[in-house]
TORSEVEX-496378 format. One line per 8 residues: number of its first residue (from 0); their letters; for each residue x, y, z of C-alpha. Coordinates in pm, 1 decimal. Last residue first. Layout:
REM TORSEVEX-496378
NUM) a) X Y Z; ...;
***
This chain:
REM TORSEVEX-496378
202) lraqiaar) 2404.3 -2780.3 725.3; 2437.5 -2952.3 1052.5; 2368.5 -2645.4 1292.8; 2057.8 -2533.3 1080.6; 1953.2 -2920.9 1176.2; 1960.3 -2914.1 1515.2; 1807.2 -2516.7 1532.7; 1547.2 -2694.1 1356.7;
194) ldsetlig) 1465.3 -2974.3 1559.1; 1478.6 -2747.8 1867.3; 1226.3 -2479.2 1686.9; 998.6 -2752.3 1599.8; 996.6 -2891.0 1968.2; 1165.9 -3252.4 2029.0; 952.9 -3487.2 2193.4; 1138.0 -3774.5 2400.6;
186) vyradnvy) 1493.4 -3859.8 2362.4; 1754.0 -3651.3 2155.1; 2056.2 -3814.6 2002.6; 2289.8 -3561.4 1790.7; 2511.1 -3739.4 1513.5; 2317.0 -3673.7 1215.2; 1968.2 -3531.5 1384.2; 1921.6 -3865.8 1595.9;
178) ltpvetii) 1572.1 -3881.1 1707.1; 1431.5 -4139.6 1987.4; 1040.7 -4154.4 2051.9; 1062.7 -4346.6 2220.5; 1226.4 -4482.0 2508.7; 1478.4 -4754.5 2579.1; 1808.5 -4725.2 2352.7; 2090.7 -4862.2 2415.6;
170) lrraeais) 2223.2 -4821.2 2091.9; 2248.4 -5161.4 2051.0; 1942.7 -5263.2 2189.1; 1769.6 -4993.0 1890.4; 1959.3 -5179.6 1607.7; 1838.8 -5487.7 1678.3; 1508.6 -5319.3 1706.8; 1555.7 -5251.5 1398.3;
162) adirasgd) 1696.8 -5540.0 1232.9; 1332.1 -5730.0 1453.1; 1152.7 -5508.1 1230.0; 1322.4 -5572.4 885.1; 1293.8 -5970.6 989.6; 954.8 -5935.1 1057.8; 803.8 -5755.6 752.2; 710.2 -6086.5 577.7;
154) gremcsal) 522.6 -6261.2 862.0; 339.0 -6496.0 647.9; -32.7 -6423.5 746.2; 86.4 -6032.7 762.3; 187.2 -6034.6 395.3; -120.5 -6203.1 280.8; -337.9 -5978.6 483.0; -180.8 -5729.1 327.8;
146) asadgqie) -210.9 -5852.5 -31.1; -578.0 -5908.2 -7.0; -605.0 -5546.4 104.8; -444.2 -5403.0 -196.0; -343.4 -5042.6 -97.1; -515.1 -4710.3 -213.4; -377.6 -4572.4 136.2; -758.0 -4552.1 315.8;
138) qalteysv) -905.3 -4871.4 119.9; -600.1 -5038.2 266.0; -654.2 -4953.6 629.8; -962.1 -5013.4 603.5; -971.6 -5365.7 459.2; -705.2 -5445.6 678.9; -922.1 -5382.8 953.5; -871.9 -5166.4 1258.0;
130) tgldaqhn) -936.1 -5349.5 1609.6; -584.8 -5348.1 1810.4; -474.0 -5017.7 1645.3; -841.2 -4848.7 1751.5; -683.8 -4543.7 1962.9; -377.3 -4499.0 1728.6; -586.8 -4489.4 1413.1; -462.4 -4189.6 1284.2;
122) fladymqw) -104.2 -4326.3 1361.7; -191.3 -4590.7 1180.5; -306.0 -4372.2 854.6; -16.9 -4167.1 855.5; 244.9 -4456.1 870.5; 35.5 -4628.9 613.1; 45.4 -4353.8 366.6; 430.0 -4311.6 462.1;
114) fkqqdqac) 437.6 -4714.3 375.5; 280.3 -4770.9 73.5; 490.0 -4905.7 -210.7; 340.4 -5187.8 -206.0; 600.2 -5385.1 -8.1; 613.0 -5113.0 218.5; 273.9 -5141.4 302.5; 347.8 -5509.6 453.0;
106) raieaarr) 608.7 -5298.2 698.6; 341.7 -5035.2 796.7; 129.7 -5340.6 898.1; 442.6 -5510.3 1062.4; 459.7 -5224.9 1292.1; 53.9 -5212.0 1358.6; 139.1 -5541.0 1509.8; 422.2 -5495.3 1714.0;
98) ayqhtplp) 224.3 -5160.0 1843.1; -78.2 -5347.4 1950.7; 25.4 -5426.5 2320.7; 254.8 -5180.3 2378.1; 439.5 -5263.0 2704.9; 701.5 -5511.6 2435.8; 767.0 -5164.4 2279.1; 788.9 -5122.1 1916.7;
90) fdkyvlrv) 1094.3 -5002.6 1780.6; 1059.4 -4936.2 1434.6; 1316.8 -4703.0 1280.3; 1224.3 -4471.1 1013.9; 1459.1 -4236.3 806.3; 1351.3 -3886.6 743.4; 1583.2 -3709.3 455.1; 1686.0 -3346.8 511.7;
82) kdqytalv) 1841.5 -3120.7 252.5; 1654.8 -3199.5 -15.5; 1307.3 -3047.1 143.3; 1433.9 -2807.1 385.5; 1101.6 -2646.3 496.0; 855.3 -2917.8 376.8; 1119.7 -3183.9 568.0; 1096.3 -2975.1 855.1;
74) skltavea) 687.7 -2905.7 903.3; 648.6 -3291.9 825.8; 869.9 -3363.3 1118.3; 699.0 -3145.4 1351.4; 370.1 -3252.7 1261.8; 455.3 -3620.2 1312.7; 585.8 -3559.7 1712.2; 259.9 -3597.5 1798.5;
66) kcfecqfd) 223.6 -3954.4 1697.1; 568.7 -4069.6 1865.8; 446.7 -3864.7 2193.9; 103.8 -4110.4 2217.1; 319.5 -4405.5 2145.8; 92.0 -4686.8 1989.1; 253.5 -4637.8 1656.3; 617.1 -4704.7 1816.9;
58) tfvvisvr) 921.5 -4503.5 1692.0; 1288.8 -4481.6 1639.3; 1343.7 -4164.2 1382.8; 1694.6 -4128.6 1221.2; 1722.7 -3717.6 1081.7; 1928.6 -3752.1 819.8; 2117.8 -3406.5 741.7; 2320.4 -3370.1 417.7;
50) anskgvyp) 2105.1 -3522.8 187.9; 2248.9 -3793.6 -22.7; 1932.4 -4030.8 1.0; 1706.9 -3742.3 -69.6; 1389.2 -3719.2 115.2; 1143.6 -3975.9 249.3; 1324.2 -4273.2 413.3; 1194.3 -4653.4 485.1;
42) dtnlinpk) 1488.1 -4856.1 614.9; 1527.0 -5177.8 393.2; 1859.9 -5028.3 263.3; 1999.6 -4972.1 656.1; 2077.0 -4695.3 816.8; 2315.2 -4768.6 1058.5; 2247.6 -4549.0 1403.6; 2521.6 -4356.1 1542.8;
34) eaggaqra) 2712.0 -4416.4 1855.5; 2922.4 -4084.0 1985.9; 2710.6 -4114.8 2291.2; 2539.6 -3833.6 2504.7; 2159.4 -3745.5 2523.6; 1975.4 -3438.1 2444.9; 1653.8 -3427.3 2636.5; 1325.2 -3388.0 2444.6;
26) vsvvffgl) 1030.5 -3308.4 2633.3; 827.3 -3566.1 2717.6; 911.4 -3621.0 3088.7; 887.0 -3272.2 3188.5; 489.5 -3252.6 3061.0; 427.1 -3579.9 3217.4; 560.3 -3477.5 3543.5; 361.2 -3157.0 3530.8;
18) avlafitl) 20.5 -3319.4 3437.7; 96.6 -3512.1 3762.2; 168.7 -3229.0 3961.7; -129.2 -3068.6 3835.7; -333.6 -3353.9 3936.6; -215.8 -3373.4 4267.1; -272.5 -3013.0 4345.3; -651.4 -3054.9 4221.1;
10) tglwlsqk) -679.8 -3352.4 4515.5; -537.1 -3129.1 4773.1; -752.6 -2843.2 4671.0; -1073.8 -3088.5 4657.0; -971.4 -3221.0 4972.2; -952.7 -2862.5 5173.4; -1279.3 -2767.5 5016.6; -1415.6 -3051.5 5155.5;
2) rpm) -1289.7 -2989.4 5516.1; -1356.4 -2648.5 5530.3; -1082.2 -2407.7 5591.5;
***
């Protein structure tokens, strides 16, 4: 085999193995442990507060896998409606430069009753989280840009984010997304079929 062709095939093999590695680590695995997250009255949620199944998601707006999970979460919420609620928890990773800023923006939007609209907007702006303006985000969610900027300047969302991070540390969470379906913990991307199965088992 010619040397150039051999090198090309070797490079292709390395890329394939790397891609396979990313796929493997991104697929959710069920983790052990009986501890469940405490749901705080400051945690944003969608669905009925007394729903039989609670999906608690520790997430990071700069995490690609977290963004990929959004469509699955929306799909199951549409299916199960008042039987399931989705609870958001902050866990901005220190290795993600703009994740904390994004979390603070989301919490400031929460003060305008616009959390879930901002949740979508921030994931849509994942590629420019460090530069997207308050004006742009406020316009997209039909919110108040001035109030958003003032909230960010005061750091109004920091205590709520810190409480969520403390809860993640109590549960020894180190990766995002980490999901709880009532008492079951999953780390990584959870496929829609697996999430539906986890819900059905608890209804």
